[in-house]
N, C-alpha and C positions, 0 to 999 in steps of 0.2 A: 097494516103490516105490520109482520113478529121481525124482531130484530137478533140480526144473528148471533149466536151467543159464544161468552169468552172462547169457551173448549174450538169451538167451529174455527173463531180469529186465529187460536192456534195453530188449528191445523192446516188452515190455509197461510200463516205465515211461515213454516216448518220448511217448504221447499225451496220458499226464500232465501232462508236464511243460508240452508246448505247448501243453495247456487253462488251464493256471493262468499260463503269460505271456500268451494270451489275455483271461483275466478280468485280470487287474491291467492291463493297457492302459484294460478301459471303464471311463468315470466315467457311474454311475449316479448316481439323486439323490438314492438315500436314502446315499450317501455322501457328502453334504455336510449339515452342521449348519443347526438353524432359526438363523433371521436373528438370534434375541434370545440366540441358546446361540454363536451366530459373534464376533457384536460385545455387551459387558456391559459397562453404564453404569453407578458407583459415586459415589454420595458422598465426596467423601475430607475435606471438611473445608469451614469456614466461617472468614473472618475480617472486620476490621469494616467491609470493602470489598471484599470479595471471595466468591468461591465459585467452590470447586477440585473440578472432573471425577474421576475414573476413566476412560478406556477403553481396556477390554483385548479384543484382537486373539485368538482361536485361535489353537494353533499352524496354521500352511498358511493363514492370512489376515490378507488386514494392511488399512490405513484408506487413504482419501485426505487429505492436511491441508487440499488447498482447500474438501471438504466441509463440515467441523466448521461451523457454524453453531448460534447461541445467540438465544432468543427466550423472549419473558414473555405472558402473556394474562391476568395480574394487574395490574388498575390500579393504575397510580403505580411501576411496575419501569420503570424507566428501563438499559439497560444500556453494558460501553463494552465498548472492541476484543477479541475472543474471543483469548487468547494460550495459546500454545502450545510447545513446546521441536521443534526445526530437526529432519525428520525425513532420508530418504537420499533425495537426490534424482537422479533419472533422463533421460534424454530420450526423453521419447512420439514415436516416429516418426509413427501415429496422429494425435495435436492438433498434433507441429508444435510444440511445445512441454515444459518442463522440468514433471513432478510431482513432488510428492515425497507419501513412501507413509512411512505409524508401522505398527510390528507387534508386539506385545507388549502391553504397558500404556501407556499416554499420559494424562502430566497435564495438563489443561484446564484454565485462570485465567478466572474470567468477573467482569473490575471491576463493581464493583455501584455506579451513581453516586446512586440513588432504590431506594427498596422500603421494602414494609413487613415488618415482623418475620418473615412467615410469606409463603410463596409458593410459585406454580409455576413449576422453569425448562424450557427446550421447548430438545430439541440437536438436534439434524439432522447425519448422520452417511453414510459408504456406504463400501461396503470391496466387498474383490472373495474368493474362495477361489485360491490358485499353480495348483489343478485348472485354474482357466478358468471360473468360473463370478461373472459379476457380483451383488451381490446392487441390491435397487431401495433406493432412496434410502427410509431408514426413521428414523423420531422420537420421542424416548427422553424420556418429562416424569418430572420428579426432583423431590420436591418438596423446599424449603426452610425452614430454621428459622435464621435470626439470633441473635446475642444482643440485639439494638435493632434499632427500624426508620434505615432510614438518608434523611438527607437530598439532595437533589441539588445540587452544588455546581456545575453548567451551569458544569465547565472542564475538557473532553474533552479540548482541547490538552495539560495540566499530566501526564498520567500520571503517569509514576513519579518525575518528576521535586519534584511536594508530598509526596508519602510521606517523600522524602529529606527536604525542608528543613523540614517539618514536624517532623523527629521532631528535626532540627538545634534548632530553635526551643526544644521542650520541652523533651529533654537538657542542652543545653549551656549552659555561662557563659556571664557578658556577653562575658567576652572570649573564648571559642570561636565566638559566635555571630558577632561581629567580625569576629574569624579568615577565621572560615568563607565569610560574606560580601561580606568582600574579595577573596579571594580566586575564589568563583562570580563577585564585576565586573571580577574582570580575565581572565576566560576570554571573558566576554560582548565584553569589548572588540576580540576578534578578530574577533566576527563582521560583518553588515551594518550591528549596530543602532549602532553608534559612525560610522558612517561621516558621516550630513550633519553629523556637527560638524565635522568637521578641515575644512573648504574656511570656513565662515564662525570659528574660533577662529585659522586662519591668515589669513585677510584682515584678523583687528586684529593676530597678533602681525607682516603686512608691512606694514601701515601705519603704526604710529610711528614716532617721531624718536627716536636719541638710546636705541634702548630699552636697556636691560642687562639680566644674566641673571634676577636680581632684582625687577626690572618685568612682565618676561616672565613668569617662575613665577605673582607676583601677579595678571597679567590671569585665567592660564587656575586658577592656583585661584579666583578670585571668579564665575569662567564654572561650574567646578564644582562651587561652593558651590552657587550656581542654581540650580543641574540637584539635585542632591543631596538641597539642600529639600525644593525640590520633590517629592519623591520622598518625602522622611519624611512632610511635609506631609498631602501625599495619601491618600498609602497608607493613616497610621494614623488617615486622618479615614473613609476607606471601613471600615475596617477596625470602627471602632467603632461606624457606624452598618447591619453586618452585611451590607453589601451586596456583592457581587464585583466590585470593581474591571478585575480585569485580564480576569474571563469578558466585560464590558462593553467591553472595548475589541478583544476579537475578535469583534467582532459586520461581518456584513460589510459595511454600511454604513459602523460607523467607521474599518474599515481600508478604504475608498474615498475618506474627506473625508480620511486624513493619506497613502495614496496620491496621490491628489490634488495635494496640498499639497505632494511632495515634485517629482511634473514641472514642478508649476508654478514650485516655485526652480531646475528643471534647465532648465527653456526660457530662461531671464535668463540662466539661464549661457551660452546659446548665442546673447546679445545678441537674441531675438526680440523680449523688451520688455526694461524696466527697471524694476526694485523697487523702488519706493524713497518710504515716504511724503509725504503732502501737505508743503509747504512750509510751510505755517503750524504747522506740527502740530510740525515739525520743529525751527520757529526754537522753540516754549513747551516741545521739548524737550528742546535745548539749557539753556534758560534754568534750566530746573528740575536741571537737572542738575550746572550749574551754583556752584548753593548749594549742594549735599550736600558733604560729604565726599570729597575723594575721590572726586568723580563722575563720569570716567569708570572706574572700579572702580565705579559701580554700575549704569551701561549695561552693560555685558558681565556683572552678574551676571543683570542682564534677559534677556538674549540665553543665557544659559545656562539661565535658568526656564522660557522658553520651548524649549527645544533636548528638555526633558525631555518635553514635551507630545508630541512628533512622534515621538522612539522608546521611549513609550510603548509603545504597540502592540507592535513586538517582544520587550520583558522581558516579557509578561504572564506566559510558562509561569514564570518566578522570584518573580515580584511574584506570584502567585497562592498561593505556600504562607506567605510571612509575612501575608497577606492571610486567608485562612484560621484561621493559626495567632492570629490578635490577633483575629478577631468570638468566638472562642471563649474562651479565655482574658483579654480585657481587657488585655490586658499589654502596654500602648502603649511602655515605656522599649525593651523586649526588641526587638520589630516596631521602634519608630520604629530603632534601633540599628543593626537587620536592610541597612532599606533604603537608611538612609543608609552603610553602609559598601560597601553593595553598588553605589552609584550613584559613591562614589569612587574603590573598584575599577574602573571603567568608564571615570572620569577620569584613569587612570595613562602614556594614551599621550597625553593633553593636558597633561596638565602636565609631563613629560618635554620637548614642543614649549616648551610658558613658559620653561622652565628655559635651552632651550636657545639663549634671545634670536635666535631666527630662522636660525641658524646650520644647523640640521637641513635649514631653507628657503633655495633660493637670492634670490639679492636682488632687488629686482625689477626684471622687465624684459617683454618679449617672453614668454618662456617663461609669464610668468598668463593669457596668451590657452587655451595649450595647456592648465593645471592648471587651468585654469576650465573646459573644456567635458570634459578629462579627469573631472574631479566632478560634472559634469553628466551624463555619463555611466551614473557610476555609483551615482548618485541614480533613473534613471529604473530602472534594475536593481534596487536596492532596491525600490521601488514594485514592481514585477511579484513580484519575492520575497514581501514583504508579504501581496497582496493573494489569492496563488498556494492559499491556502486556502481559500478564496471561490469563485470560478471557477472553468469545468471543463478539462479538460486542454488540448483542442482551442484554447482563449483563450489560456490560456497561452504555445501551442507558438506561437502565431500575433503575441503580443506580441514572446517570446525573439526572431522570426524579425525583427520589424520593427525591432528595438534593433538586433541586431544588421550591416542592411543599410543602416541609416539612417547607422553608425557607420562600414562601410567606404567609403561615399561621402565622412562629412569627413574619411575615410584617403586622399582624394583616389584610390580606387580605381578611377574610370572618367576616369580627368584623367591628361594623359601627362604624364611625370617632362621637365624639362628635359633634353640632354645635359650629362656631368659635373654631375647632383643630387649633393647629400650623401651619406652611409652612413645617416642618419638617417630620409631622407627613401626612400631607398628602404624599409627598415626597416618605417617606416611605413605602404607602401603592400604590404608582401609581408603585414604582418599587417593589413592593411583585403580584403586576396584573399582574407584566409583568414575574418575573420570571414561576409563574403560569402560563401564553400562554406557555411558553417555553417549561414547563414540560409537560403539556399536552400534545406536539406539540412530545416528545421524547416518551410517549406513543404512538400517535395514526402513529407514524414511526415503532415502532415494529410489531406492528399489522396486520401490513400493508406490511411486510418484507421487511422496510430499517432498514440497517445495518449499517450505518454512523452518530456518533454524530453530526456531522456539518450541513448533509442533511439528517434530519430524513425521509421527506419526500420524498428523492428520489424515491426510487421505485415507489410509489407513479404516481408522476408526471410522470414515463418511460410506467407505462402502461396505464394511462389515455392519449400518444400519439399513442398509439400501438391500441388501439381502437376507438380511433379515426379515425386513419388510416381505420382497418376494418369496418367503421360503414360506408366509403364510396368507399369503395370496390366492385366489381361488387360477385354473389354470386363466388367461387369457384367451378372450374370442378369440381364433381366426379371419382379420380384415384382408380384404383389398387393396391396393394403395394403386389411386389414379390419379392422374397428374397434371390431366389437363381439360378442359372442358367439353373437350372433343368425345375424349376416355371417358371421362361419367357421363357421358347421354348415350354412350354406346353403351355400355356396363348396366344403364338402364333398361334401357330398353328393349337388349335382350334379353334380360329375367325375366321367369318364367313365374317369380316366385315375390312375396313385397321386396322391399329394399330397403336399410340401414342405409345413411352418407353421415360421416361423423367426420366436423371437421377439427381437427385437431394442432397444438402445436407442441413442441419441445421447454420451453417458456410459461405454457400454461399452465398454474395450477389448481385452478376449477378442471379442466383436461384429466391428470390426475388423481381429484378425485374421481372422478367418475368414475374411471376405471378401476381404482381402488377399493369405493365403497359402493357405487350402483351396477357397474358390471359385474364384479364376483357376486354377488346374490341368485343365491338358487334359481331362485324364480325368475330376474330379467334372464339369466344364461338361458332359461329351457327357451323363453320364448324368442331371443336370442339365434338362438341354432336353425329356426322357422325362415330365421331373412337370409337376403341374399347383403355383407356386410362388406361397406366401401368405404376407406378410410384415405380422404385429404388432407395429407401433413403439410402446412404453410408457414411451419418451423422459418424459411427462410424469407417471409413477407416479399417472392417475385412478383414479378408483374402478370405470373399465370397466378400467384394463390389470392393476390389481389382478383383479377378478373375471375376469379369463382366464388372471392366473399360478395362480391357487388351484382353478381349473378343471380345469386341467393336471399340480396340484402342485408347482407352477416356484416355486423361491423368487426369481429375475430370472433376466435372458438373461445369457449367451448359450443359449438352445432349443429345439431344434431336434425336432417331430415331423412323421412319415413314416408318412401313410396310405394303406392299399389305395385302389382306386377305387370310389367311393359310399360310403366307409367314416369315423360319424362316432363308434364308441364308445370303439374305444380306437388308440393306436396301434400301429402295427406297427413299430414303433421309433422308440429316443426320444436324444438324445446330448443331454448334459447339458455346459456347456462349451465350452471349445476344444477343438478335435479336429483332429492333421495329416489329409493327404490320406490317404495310406493306410487310417488307421480308419477313416474317415470314409466313404471307398468299398464297405466291406464292409455300413453300415449301408443306403447305396443301394443295391445291388447285391441286397441282400436281401430288400427291399418293389421292386426291378424286378423281380429273381424269379419271386416268389411271385403 
C-alpha cells in the first residue's frame, strides 16, 4: 500500500488547525467560573478592634477596589472605613476616570468601632474576567468571633493615631511619654491649630514698653502654661469621668460654635467692630490684676487658657488617644504628663517669639494694619477648615470661593494703581488677581457639579472627555428595553424577524466596549438593523434581573443571545463577554442565514 504524501498530510491537517483556532477564539458560558469560584472570601484574622478578610480572585479575573464595602445587620455593630492596599490604577475611557483593580489575593481590614463578641459581617464586591465578562455585584456573609465585645469609642476621626498614641502611653516610661508627646505637639505647631494664638501673643509682645528678652519669654511662657494646664486639667478630668472629650469636640454644633468665634475674631481684625469688654468690667479686672503678684502675667495666663478652648477641636484626634487610655487605666499622672507635654510642644513657636523680645516682629506702625488683616484672612481660613468635616463639599467650595474673592478685593484687585506704584503694591495686586481667579474657578466648579476643592473643574473635565467620545462614535442601535421574563418571552414570541437580546449594566466595562467598538462597526450595524433588538438592563441587580440571568445561565453582563424569528425555547447563538467585530459578525451571519 502506498503511504500518503506529506502534502496530503498538510491538506488534512489544515482544516483541523482552522477549526482549533476558531474554537479557541470562541468564548462560551462554561468557560467562565461560577461567581463563588471566581471570587472567594475568607476570614484572615481578628484583632482587638479589627477584622481582616482575604479576597482571592482566580487567575484571569480581577476585582474593582471601589466596589468593596463592608456592613453588618447585627444590632450593635459599628464599622469604620474599609482599608485595603493600593491596586493597579488605570484610566478608563468609558467612565472618564481612574479605576483601581486587584488581582490574586487582597487583604481587607475592617475597623470595628463597636460589636458584640459574635456577629455576621457582609462584604460587597464585584469583579470581571479578562475574557470580557463582568459579574453582577455579590454579597458574601462571613461569621466573625472576637475575643471580647468591643465598646464604642465614638471617635471615627482619630483612626490610626489612637492606636499609636495608646501604645505609646501603655508601653513608654514617663520620660518616653513626655518626649513623644513633646514631639507630637511640636508637629502640631506647624498646623493651622496654633494659628489663632499667634496674633494674640504678638499683640501682647509688641504692646510692651521696654521689653527685655527675659520678660518677653516670661510672658510667652505664662501664655503657654495657661494653655498647657487647661489641656491637662480638662483632659484628666474627662478621662477619669470616662467621657470622650475629643469626640464631643468633634460634634458638628461644637465645631460650628468655635468656627463662629474665629470668624467673629477675624471680623474685628477687619475693623468691622471692636471686640472689647465693657468698661466697668475692664476697670474691675484691672484692680484685681494689680493686686496679684505679677498681675500682667496672670492676665496673659488667662488668655492662654482661653486660647486652649479655641484650639481644642483642632487637635481632638491626638487628645483622644490620651483620654481613652486614661479612662481605661486611671493613670492620671501619665495621661496628664502626656497632655501637658503636647501642649508645651505646641507652644515652641510662641516661646521663640517671646524670647526674641519682639525682634522677630517689626516695630509698631502702619504694618500692623496689614498684619492684622492678614491674620483675619487666616483665621477665617482656619474656621472653614475646622467645619469642613461637618458641611457638604459644595458648601466648602462656596466658602473658599468667598474668602478668595473678598481677599482679592482687599488686595485692591478692582482698584487702579497710581502711576509709579511701589513694587509691593503691584505684587499685592498680582496676588489678588490670582486669588480672584482661584475663587472664580471654585464657583464654576460648584455650578458644573464639581465637589473637590483641590480639583474644582474635575467633573467638567470628565464630562468633556465623555462628550468627545460620544461625538466620535457611530449612532447607537435602537434597543427596546425589557424588564421581566414574561415581557421578554412575549417580545420573542411575537417577533417576525430574528431577535437579539443584550444583557448589560451601567457598571459593566465590557458592555461599554461592545457598544463603542463592536456595535459601531458599519458591518455590524447593518446586520443589527435586520434584527429585533432587545435590551435587559441588570444594573440594579434586582430579583427580576437575577431571574432573567438565571433563566439563560448567565453570571452577568455582557451576554448576548440571538434567537430565530418567533423562537423562545433556545438561543440560536450565544455571545458571552466582549467580542470584537469580526467574531461577532459570524454569530450575526449565522442567525440571519438560518
